[in-house]
C-alpha positions in Angstrom: 13.0 -1.5 5.4 9.8 -3.4 5.7 7.8 -0.8 3.7 10.1 -1.1 0.7 10.0 -4.9 0.8 6.2 -4.6 0.1 6.7 -2.1 -2.7 7.7 -2.0 -6.3 8.6 1.6 -6.8 5.6 3.6 -5.5 3.3 0.5 -5.8 2.4 -1.6 -2.8 2.4 -5.2 -4.0 1.3 -6.9 -0.8 0.2 -5.9 2.7 -1.7 -7.6 5.6 -1.2 -5.0 8.4 -4.8 -4.1 8.8 -6.9 -7.3 9.3 -10.3 -5.6 8.9 -9.3 -3.8 5.7 -7.6 -6.9 4.3 -10.8 -9.0 4.9 -13.0 -6.5 3.1 -10.9 -5.3 0.2 -11.2 -6.5 -3.4 -7.6 -5.2 -4.1 -4.9 -2.8 -2.9 -5.6 0.5 -4.6 -2.3 2.2 -5.5 -1.7 5.7 -6.8 -2.0 6.4 -10.5 -0.2 8.9 -12.8 3.4 9.8 -13.6 6.0 8.8 -11.1 7.7 12.2 -11.6 4.5 14.3 -11.5 4.7 18.0 -10.4 1.4 17.7 -8.6 0.5 14.9 -6.1 -3.1 14.7 -4.9 -3.6 12.8 -1.7 -7.1 11.6 -0.7 -8.3 9.6 2.3 -8.8 6.1 1.0 -10.6 4.1 -1.7 -14.4 4.0 -1.9 -16.5 1.3 -3.4 -15.8 2.4 -7.0 -12.1 2.6 -6.4 -12.0 -0.8 -4.7 -13.7 -2.3 -7.7 -11.7 -0.6 -10.4 -8.3 -0.4 -8.7 -7.7 3.3 -9.1 -8.2 6.3 -6.8 -10.9 8.9 -7.5 -12.9 7.1 -10.2 -16.3 7.6 -8.7 -18.5 10.7 -8.7 -16.0 12.7 -6.7 -13.4 11.7 -9.2 -15.5 13.1 -12.0 -15.8 16.4 -10.1 -12.1 16.5 -9.6 -11.4 15.8 -13.3 -13.7 18.6 -14.4 -12.1 21.2 -12.1 -8.6 20.1 -13.1 -9.5 20.4 -16.8 -11.2 23.8 -16.2 -7.8 25.1 -15.0 -5.6 23.6 -17.7 -4.4 20.6 -15.7 -4.6 17.2 -17.4 -5.4 14.4 -14.9 -3.0 12.2 -16.8 -0.2 14.5 -15.8 -1.1 14.3 -12.1 -0.2 11.6 -9.5 -3.2 10.7 -7.4 -3.0 8.5 -4.3 -4.6 7.9 -0.9 -3.5 7.8 2.8 -4.7 4.2 3.0 -4.7 1.8 0.0 -7.5 -0.5 1.1 -11.2 0.4 1.4 -12.4 0.9 4.9 -15.7 -1.0 5.5 -18.8 1.0 4.7 -16.5 3.9 3.6 -15.8 4.8 7.2 -12.8 7.0 8.0 -9.6 5.0 8.4 -8.5 4.6 12.0 -5.3 6.2 13.3 -3.7 2.8 13.4 -4.7 2.1 9.8 -3.3 5.5 8.7 0.0 4.8 10.5 0.2 1.3 9.1 0.1 2.8 5.6 2.2 5.9 6.4 5.5 4.5 5.3 4.0 3.6 1.9 2.8 7.1 1.3 6.1 8.6 2.5 8.0 6.4 0.1 5.6 7.4 -2.8 6.2 11.0 -2.0 9.9 10.5 -1.9 10.0 8.8 -5.3 7.6 11.1 -7.1 9.2 14.2 -5.5 6.3 16.5 -6.5 6.5 20.3 -6.6 3.2 20.5 -4.7 1.0 18.1 -2.7 -2.7 18.8 -2.6 -4.5 17.2 0.3 -8.3 16.8 -0.3 -10.4 16.6 2.8 -9.9 16.6 6.5 -8.3 13.2 7.0 -5.3 13.6 4.6 -4.8 17.2 5.6 -4.5 16.4 9.2 -2.6 13.2 8.6 0.2 14.9 6.6 0.3 18.2 8.5 0.1 16.5 11.9 -2.4 19.0 13.3 -6.2 19.7 13.5 -7.4 21.3 10.2 -10.6 23.3 9.6 -10.6 22.4 5.9 -13.3 24.8 4.7 -11.7 27.8 6.4 -8.1 26.7 5.5 -8.7 25.7 1.9 -6.0 27.2 -0.2 -3.5 27.5 2.6 0.0 26.3 1.7 2.3 25.0 4.4 5.9 23.6 4.3 6.0 20.2 5.8 8.7 17.5 6.0 7.5 14.5 4.0 9.3 11.8 2.1 12.7 12.9 3.4 12.4 16.6 2.3 10.5 19.8 2.8 7.3 19.8 0.7 4.7 22.4 -0.1 1.3 21.1 1.1 -1.9 22.8 -0.1 -5.1 22.2 1.8 -8.3 21.6 -0.2 -11.9 20.6 0.5 -12.8 17.2 -0.9 -14.5 17.2 -4.3 -17.3 15.1 -2.8 -18.2 18.1 -0.7 -19.6 19.7 -3.8 -22.0 16.7 -4.3 -23.7 17.5 -1.0 -23.2 21.2 -0.8 -22.8 23.2 -4.0 -21.7 26.2 -2.0 -18.4 24.4 -1.7 -17.9 24.5 -5.4 -16.6 28.1 -5.3 -14.1 27.1 -2.6 -12.9 24.0 -4.5 -12.7 25.9 -7.8 -10.6 28.7 -6.2 -8.2 26.1 -4.7 -7.7 24.3 -8.0 -7.0 27.6 -9.7 -4.4 28.3 -7.0 -2.8 24.9 -7.7 -2.6 25.6 -11.4 -0.9 28.9 -10.6 1.6 27.3 -8.3 2.6 24.6 -10.7 2.6 26.9 -13.7 -0.2 25.2 -15.7 -1.4 27.2 -18.6 1.1 30.1 -18.3 3.8 28.9 -20.7 6.3 28.3 -17.9 8.3 25.2 -17.3 5.5 23.6 -15.4 3.2 23.8 -18.4 5.8 22.2 -20.7 6.2 19.4 -18.2 2.5 18.9 -17.7 1.8 19.2 -21.5 4.1 16.3 -22.2 1.7 13.7 -20.8 
Protein backbone atom coordinates (compact mmCIF):
# COMPACT_ATOMS: atom_id res chain seq x y z
CA UNK A 1 0.00 0.00 0.00
CA UNK A 2 2.07 2.91 -1.32
CA UNK A 3 -0.33 5.51 0.12
CA UNK A 4 0.06 4.14 3.64
CA UNK A 5 3.83 3.97 3.30
CA UNK A 6 3.81 7.78 2.94
CA UNK A 7 1.48 8.27 5.91
CA UNK A 8 1.62 8.27 9.70
CA UNK A 9 -2.02 7.73 10.58
CA UNK A 10 -3.97 10.38 8.61
CA UNK A 11 -0.83 12.51 8.15
CA UNK A 12 1.10 12.44 4.86
CA UNK A 13 4.77 12.54 5.79
CA UNK A 14 6.28 12.68 2.30
CA UNK A 15 5.12 12.74 -1.31
CA UNK A 16 6.66 13.68 -4.66
CA UNK A 17 3.88 12.58 -7.04
CA UNK A 18 3.05 16.04 -8.44
CA UNK A 19 6.26 17.73 -9.65
CA UNK A 20 4.72 21.19 -10.11
CA UNK A 21 3.17 21.16 -6.65
CA UNK A 22 6.31 19.78 -5.02
CA UNK A 23 8.40 22.52 -6.62
CA UNK A 24 6.14 25.32 -5.44
CA UNK A 25 5.07 24.17 -1.99
CA UNK A 26 6.52 25.31 1.32
CA UNK A 27 5.23 22.20 3.04
CA UNK A 28 2.64 19.41 2.87
CA UNK A 29 -0.54 20.73 4.49
CA UNK A 30 -2.27 17.92 6.38
CA UNK A 31 -5.67 17.87 8.00
CA UNK A 32 -6.15 19.22 11.52
CA UNK A 33 -8.56 18.31 14.28
CA UNK A 34 -9.48 15.14 16.17
CA UNK A 35 -8.75 11.85 14.46
CA UNK A 36 -12.18 10.59 15.56
CA UNK A 37 -14.21 13.71 14.69
CA UNK A 38 -17.91 13.38 13.90
CA UNK A 39 -17.62 16.08 11.21
CA UNK A 40 -14.97 16.07 8.48
CA UNK A 41 -14.81 19.20 6.30
CA UNK A 42 -13.09 18.73 2.94
CA UNK A 43 -11.82 21.70 0.94
CA UNK A 44 -10.03 21.93 -2.38
CA UNK A 45 -6.41 22.60 -1.50
CA UNK A 46 -4.11 24.89 0.47
CA UNK A 47 -3.88 28.56 -0.40
CA UNK A 48 -1.02 30.93 0.35
CA UNK A 49 -1.83 31.28 4.06
CA UNK A 50 -2.28 27.53 4.47
CA UNK A 51 0.98 26.78 2.68
CA UNK A 52 2.79 29.22 4.95
CA UNK A 53 1.21 28.12 8.25
CA UNK A 54 0.78 24.41 7.53
CA UNK A 55 -2.93 24.19 8.39
CA UNK A 56 -6.05 24.15 6.21
CA UNK A 57 -8.52 27.05 6.27
CA UNK A 58 -6.47 29.61 8.20
CA UNK A 59 -6.91 32.55 5.81
CA UNK A 60 -9.92 34.84 5.35
CA UNK A 61 -12.17 31.99 4.26
CA UNK A 62 -11.11 30.08 7.36
CA UNK A 63 -12.21 32.99 9.54
CA UNK A 64 -15.61 32.94 7.81
CA UNK A 65 -15.86 29.19 8.36
CA UNK A 66 -14.92 29.48 12.04
CA UNK A 67 -17.54 32.18 12.62
CA UNK A 68 -20.36 30.16 11.06
CA UNK A 69 -19.40 27.00 12.93
CA UNK A 70 -19.34 28.96 16.18
CA UNK A 71 -22.72 30.57 15.40
CA UNK A 72 -24.28 27.11 15.25
CA UNK A 73 -22.64 25.62 18.33
CA UNK A 74 -19.79 23.78 16.59
CA UNK A 75 -16.29 24.23 17.98
CA UNK A 76 -13.66 24.18 15.24
CA UNK A 77 -11.40 22.26 17.61
CA UNK A 78 -13.94 19.40 17.50
CA UNK A 79 -13.93 19.24 13.69
CA UNK A 80 -11.47 17.54 11.35
CA UNK A 81 -10.61 19.79 8.40
CA UNK A 82 -8.65 18.61 5.37
CA UNK A 83 -8.27 19.12 1.61
CA UNK A 84 -8.44 17.10 -1.59
CA UNK A 85 -4.81 17.95 -2.34
CA UNK A 86 -2.24 18.68 0.35
CA UNK A 87 0.12 20.93 -1.58
CA UNK A 88 -0.69 24.43 -2.83
CA UNK A 89 -1.35 24.66 -6.57
CA UNK A 90 0.66 27.52 -8.13
CA UNK A 91 -1.24 30.80 -8.12
CA UNK A 92 -4.07 29.13 -6.22
CA UNK A 93 -5.31 27.53 -9.43
CA UNK A 94 -7.65 24.54 -9.26
CA UNK A 95 -5.84 21.22 -8.87
CA UNK A 96 -5.73 19.15 -12.05
CA UNK A 97 -7.52 15.81 -12.33
CA UNK A 98 -4.15 14.07 -12.15
CA UNK A 99 -3.20 15.96 -8.97
CA UNK A 100 -6.55 15.12 -7.40
CA UNK A 101 -6.12 11.45 -8.23
CA UNK A 102 -2.52 11.44 -6.96
CA UNK A 103 -3.81 12.59 -3.57
CA UNK A 104 -7.03 10.55 -3.57
CA UNK A 105 -5.61 7.59 -1.66
CA UNK A 106 -4.43 9.85 1.15
CA UNK A 107 -7.88 11.40 1.50
CA UNK A 108 -9.61 8.01 1.41
CA UNK A 109 -7.25 6.74 4.12
CA UNK A 110 -7.92 9.81 6.27
CA UNK A 111 -11.68 9.31 5.88
CA UNK A 112 -11.30 5.64 6.82
CA UNK A 113 -9.31 6.45 9.97
CA UNK A 114 -11.46 9.36 11.14
CA UNK A 115 -14.70 7.52 10.31
CA UNK A 116 -16.85 10.69 10.50
CA UNK A 117 -20.62 10.77 10.91
CA UNK A 118 -20.78 13.44 8.20
CA UNK A 119 -18.49 14.79 5.48
CA UNK A 120 -19.05 18.39 4.40
CA UNK A 121 -17.57 19.28 1.02
CA UNK A 122 -17.00 23.01 0.59
CA UNK A 123 -16.97 24.18 -3.00
CA UNK A 124 -17.24 22.66 -6.45
CA UNK A 125 -13.91 20.80 -6.64
CA UNK A 126 -14.24 18.65 -3.48
CA UNK A 127 -17.95 18.07 -4.07
CA UNK A 128 -17.38 16.77 -7.59
CA UNK A 129 -14.23 14.89 -6.60
CA UNK A 130 -15.88 12.90 -3.83
CA UNK A 131 -19.30 12.42 -5.41
CA UNK A 132 -17.91 11.61 -8.86
CA UNK A 133 -20.36 13.77 -10.77
CA UNK A 134 -20.99 17.36 -11.89
CA UNK A 135 -22.28 19.49 -9.01
CA UNK A 136 -24.08 22.84 -9.22
CA UNK A 137 -22.92 23.87 -5.76
CA UNK A 138 -25.12 26.92 -5.20
CA UNK A 139 -28.26 25.05 -6.21
CA UNK A 140 -27.33 21.84 -4.42
CA UNK A 141 -26.00 23.33 -1.17
CA UNK A 142 -27.49 21.41 1.73
CA UNK A 143 -28.01 18.24 -0.30
CA UNK A 144 -26.92 15.06 1.48
CA UNK A 145 -25.87 12.00 -0.50
CA UNK A 146 -24.66 8.56 0.47
CA UNK A 147 -21.32 7.80 -1.13
CA UNK A 148 -18.81 5.00 -0.67
CA UNK A 149 -15.59 6.53 0.65
CA UNK A 150 -12.82 5.20 2.84
CA UNK A 151 -14.19 1.67 2.65
CA UNK A 152 -17.72 2.44 3.84
CA UNK A 153 -20.92 4.28 2.97
CA UNK A 154 -20.65 7.92 4.07
CA UNK A 155 -23.05 10.84 4.25
CA UNK A 156 -21.71 13.72 2.16
CA UNK A 157 -23.24 17.19 2.47
CA UNK A 158 -22.60 19.71 -0.30
CA UNK A 159 -21.77 23.30 0.67
CA UNK A 160 -20.69 26.49 -1.03
CA UNK A 161 -17.15 27.55 -0.15
CA UNK A 162 -16.91 30.11 2.67
CA UNK A 163 -14.74 32.22 0.34
CA UNK A 164 -17.84 32.75 -1.81
CA UNK A 165 -19.17 35.05 0.89
CA UNK A 166 -16.11 37.26 0.57
CA UNK A 167 -17.05 38.07 -3.03
CA UNK A 168 -20.82 37.74 -2.90
CA UNK A 169 -22.54 38.37 0.42
CA UNK A 170 -25.76 36.90 -0.99
CA UNK A 171 -24.04 33.53 -0.53
CA UNK A 172 -23.94 34.06 3.23
CA UNK A 173 -27.55 32.97 3.71
CA UNK A 174 -26.89 29.78 1.74
CA UNK A 175 -23.74 28.97 3.71
CA UNK A 176 -25.37 29.80 7.03
CA UNK A 177 -28.33 27.51 6.29
CA UNK A 178 -25.96 24.70 5.31
CA UNK A 179 -23.93 24.95 8.52
CA UNK A 180 -27.18 25.02 10.49
CA UNK A 181 -28.12 21.77 8.76
CA UNK A 182 -24.71 20.29 9.60
CA UNK A 183 -25.22 21.17 13.27
CA UNK A 184 -28.60 19.44 13.23
CA UNK A 185 -27.23 16.31 11.56
CA UNK A 186 -24.39 15.85 14.05
CA UNK A 187 -26.50 16.86 17.05
CA UNK A 188 -24.57 19.99 18.01
CA UNK A 189 -26.29 22.05 20.65
CA UNK A 190 -29.26 19.74 21.22
CA UNK A 191 -28.02 17.70 24.16
CA UNK A 192 -27.80 14.51 22.11
CA UNK A 193 -24.79 12.25 22.00
CA UNK A 194 -23.21 14.35 19.27
CA UNK A 195 -23.13 17.36 21.56
CA UNK A 196 -21.45 15.44 24.36
CA UNK A 197 -18.84 14.19 21.91
CA UNK A 198 -18.27 17.61 20.39
CA UNK A 199 -18.29 19.32 23.77
CA UNK A 200 -15.42 17.17 25.01
CA UNK A 201 -12.84 18.93 22.83
